[in-house]
N, C-alpha and C positions, 0 to 999 in steps of 0.2 A: 721525412722526410726535410732533408737539409736543405739552408737557405739557398746554398750554389745550386742546388738544383733546379730551385723555385725559381729565380733569379734566369737560368736559364732556360726552361721552360715560357718565361714569360717574356723573353727575347725572340725566341724562335717564334712565339706565335702573333709579336708584334712586327716580325720580318716579315711572315708569310702574309699577315694581314696589309700592310704597307706595300708592299712590291706587289701581289694580287691587287690591289687598288690602282697600282700606276700601271701594272698591265693592264687591265681593263680600260681604265678613264683616260690616261695618259696618252701622250705622242712618241714621238718614237725618242726622245730626249730620256723621258719618264722611263720609258719599258728598258733602255739601255742601261739605267741607273739600277734600274730593278735588276737587271741582270747581274750589274756588277754586285750589288750586295751580295742577293742569293750566291752568285759561284764564289766569290772570297768567305762568304759566311758557313757554305756545307766543306769546301776544303780543308778551309782551318776547323773546323770541328770532326773531320774524318781523322786528322792528322795528331790531334789530341785528344781522340779516342783512340787511334792503333798505339800510340806513346805517349807518357805523361811530359816526355822533357819538351815538347811542344808549351808548355802552359809557361815556359819560362820567358822572364824577359828578354828582346832582342834574340831570340831563338831564327837563327837564318834564314829559314824556310818560312816559319812568319811574319817575319821582317820584310821578307821579297812581296810576299802575300800583299802586304798593309802598303808597299809600296807599289805596287802593281794597282791597288785599289786609289791610292791618290792620286798617282799619274791618269787613268782611267777616268777620274771626275775632273781632273783638271784639262783633259783632252776633250771632254763634252763641254766645260765651259767656256773653253774658247773655238768651239765648232761649234757653239747652238746661240739662239737667241736668248735664251731662257737663262737665269742669275740664279737660281737654286743649285746648281753644280759647281759655282763656285762657293757658296759655304759648305756642300760636302766634302768639297776636297779641301778645304780648312779643316775641318773635323777629321779629315784622314791625315795631314800633316801632324795636328794635334796628336792624334792617335801615335805615331809615328816618332815623333818628342817625348811622350809616356812612355814606350817601349824600350826608347833608346835611354831613357834617364832612369828606367824601372833596374836596366841593367846595371848603368852606373853608380846606385843607391840600393846594392844588397841588403841591407836593413829592412828596404819597406817590406811589408806583408804582400803576399802573391794576390788575399782577398784584396787588399785597398789597392794595388795596380790595376789586377782584372775588372773592378768596380770603376776605375777609373776609366780602361778599355769602351768598358760599356756605355760608359753617358755620353761619349763618345759617339759610340755606334749609334744611340738611340737619337743623338742632336741629327746623326746624319740622316736616315731615317725620317725624324720632323721634315730635314728640308727636303725631301726626297717628298713625302705627303703633302707639303705646303704646296710644292710645285705643280705637283697634280692636281688639287684644288681647286688653284688657280688660272688653270686653263679650262676656257670658256669648251662647255659641252658641243656649242655650235662652231668652235672656230673653224678656220680657212685653213685648207690644205697646209698651205705654205709655213702658219703658225704650228699648225700641227705634227710637222715634220721637224721645224725646229732649227732648219739648217739656216745657216747665215748666209750662205750664197743663194738660196731659193728667198730668202727676205731679202738682198740686194737687189737679186734678180725681180722681183716684186717692187722694189721702188724704183728701178729703174724704169719697168713699164710704165708706172702708173704716175710719173711726171714727164 
């Protein structure tokens, strides 16, 4: 079994464990973050299995998926009271830069390029895991929901 297959399987297991943990133990922002990660990973993997050209740096559809992931985490970061989506958005933006620079520097080996992308993907999953872990099991409903509107509404009611 090649190193690339082992790394891909390791990522898939980590992705499923992290997203499952976020879906079961997290609040609304964690479930949305898990969905963003899962959907982007499944769509990207399906594209790459259908056509090997999607492995290339800055391939248009893959770049659009990465842009959607960065936008999704950005949206999550500005609409929730959680801090982990800001980190995940930052890692997604770094992933975008890695893809663009991979296309601009054609002598970079594909293995190095994909390893760099994998590092940022693991860091985004780590942010999701840490955010889920830090959410108390007995959190109030407005905390579990994570909405800034509900949080502001709760502050107005308590003062």
